[in-house]
C-alpha positions in Angstrom: 106.7 17.2 93.1 107.0 13.5 92.9 105.0 11.4 95.3 107.0 8.7 97.0 106.2 5.5 98.7 107.4 5.3 102.3 110.6 3.2 102.6 111.1 0.5 105.2 114.9 0.2 105.1 117.8 2.5 105.1 119.4 0.6 102.1 116.4 1.5 100.0 117.1 5.2 100.5 120.0 5.1 98.0 117.6 3.9 95.3 115.6 7.2 95.6 116.2 10.0 93.2 117.1 13.3 95.0 113.6 14.7 94.7 112.0 11.6 96.2 114.7 11.4 98.9 114.0 15.0 100.1 110.2 14.4 100.0 110.6 11.2 102.0 112.9 12.8 104.5 110.4 15.7 105.0 107.5 13.2 105.4 109.4 11.4 108.2 110.7 14.5 109.8 107.2 16.1 109.9 105.6 13.1 111.6 107.9 13.8 113.6 110.0 10.6 113.4 113.6 11.8 113.7 114.9 8.2 114.0 113.3 7.2 110.6 114.5 10.6 109.1 118.0 9.8 110.2 118.1 6.7 108.0 118.2 9.1 105.0 121.2 11.3 106.1 124.9 10.9 106.3 126.5 10.3 109.7 128.2 13.7 109.5 125.1 15.7 108.5 125.2 19.4 109.0 122.0 21.3 109.6 121.8 25.1 109.8 118.5 26.7 110.8 117.5 30.3 110.4 119.8 32.5 112.5 122.7 30.1 111.7 121.7 27.6 114.4 123.9 24.6 113.9 122.6 21.1 114.4 123.9 17.6 113.6 120.9 15.4 113.3 117.2 15.3 112.6 116.6 14.7 116.3 118.2 18.1 117.1 116.0 19.8 114.6 112.9 18.0 116.0 113.9 19.2 119.5 114.3 22.8 118.3 110.9 22.7 116.6 109.3 21.3 119.8 110.6 24.4 121.6 109.3 26.9 119.0 106.0 25.3 118.1 103.3 23.3 119.7 103.4 21.4 116.4 104.4 22.3 112.8 104.1 20.8 109.4 105.3 21.7 105.9 103.0 22.2 102.9 105.4 21.5 100.1 104.8 23.7 97.0 107.8 22.5 95.0 110.8 20.3 95.2 113.5 21.5 92.8 116.6 19.6 91.8 119.3 22.0 90.6 120.5 21.3 87.1 124.0 19.9 86.8 124.0 17.6 89.8 125.7 14.3 89.8 125.5 11.0 91.7 128.3 12.4 93.9 126.6 15.6 94.8 123.2 17.3 94.0 121.5 20.3 95.4 117.8 20.2 96.0 115.4 23.0 97.2 112.1 22.4 98.9 109.8 25.4 99.2 106.3 26.0 100.5 104.6 27.1 103.7 104.6 26.0 107.3 101.3 25.5 109.2 100.8 24.5 112.8 100.4 26.0 116.3 102.5 28.3 118.4 103.3 27.1 121.9 100.2 28.9 123.3 98.0 26.9 120.9 97.3 29.7 118.4 97.1 28.2 114.9 99.0 29.7 112.0 99.5 28.9 108.3 101.1 30.5 105.3 104.5 30.9 106.9 106.9 30.7 104.0 109.9 28.4 104.0 112.8 27.4 101.8 115.1 24.5 102.6 118.3 23.8 100.7 119.7 20.2 100.7 123.0 18.7 99.5 122.6 15.1 98.6 125.8 13.1 98.4 125.8 9.5 97.2 122.1 9.0 97.9 122.0 10.5 101.4 121.3 14.0 102.7 124.6 15.6 104.0 123.5 19.2 104.4 120.3 21.0 105.2 119.8 24.8 105.4 116.5 26.1 106.7 114.9 29.5 106.2 111.4 30.6 107.1 109.3 33.6 108.3 108.8 32.3 111.9 111.2 34.8 113.5 109.4 37.7 111.8 106.0 36.3 112.8 107.2 36.0 116.4 108.4 39.6 116.3 104.9 40.7 115.1 103.2 38.6 117.8 105.4 40.3 120.4 104.6 43.7 119.1 108.3 44.4 118.3 107.7 44.7 114.5 104.9 45.9 112.3 103.8 45.1 108.8 
């Protein structure tokens, strides 16, 4: 994982390599600052959360997270750029764990996640999100067992 220096302008985003772009996007998104995160995405961004929930912007994802968690952050284990990408299109995976608090304030950590991003011309155009939150919520509700 490459550390990145926070950017102050949208035009500087295109100078980031795909790994740094994703890490900077996640840094902004987890603040949460969806306005700053939106500087790094295409106008027609497509977001698909677990359960195939479609969203069009970082602000929609932030609103969804606000309804599911009291707060949530990502502990990034690896940011992986898929071999064979070009300046036109590159696929990047971010994986790690979520930590935070459920709406009732109960803390959690170790909730696995994998995000898949498509970077086109220096901006994020697609984001797919998978994590264990739904399974954990089923366990908390007594609907599922380990």
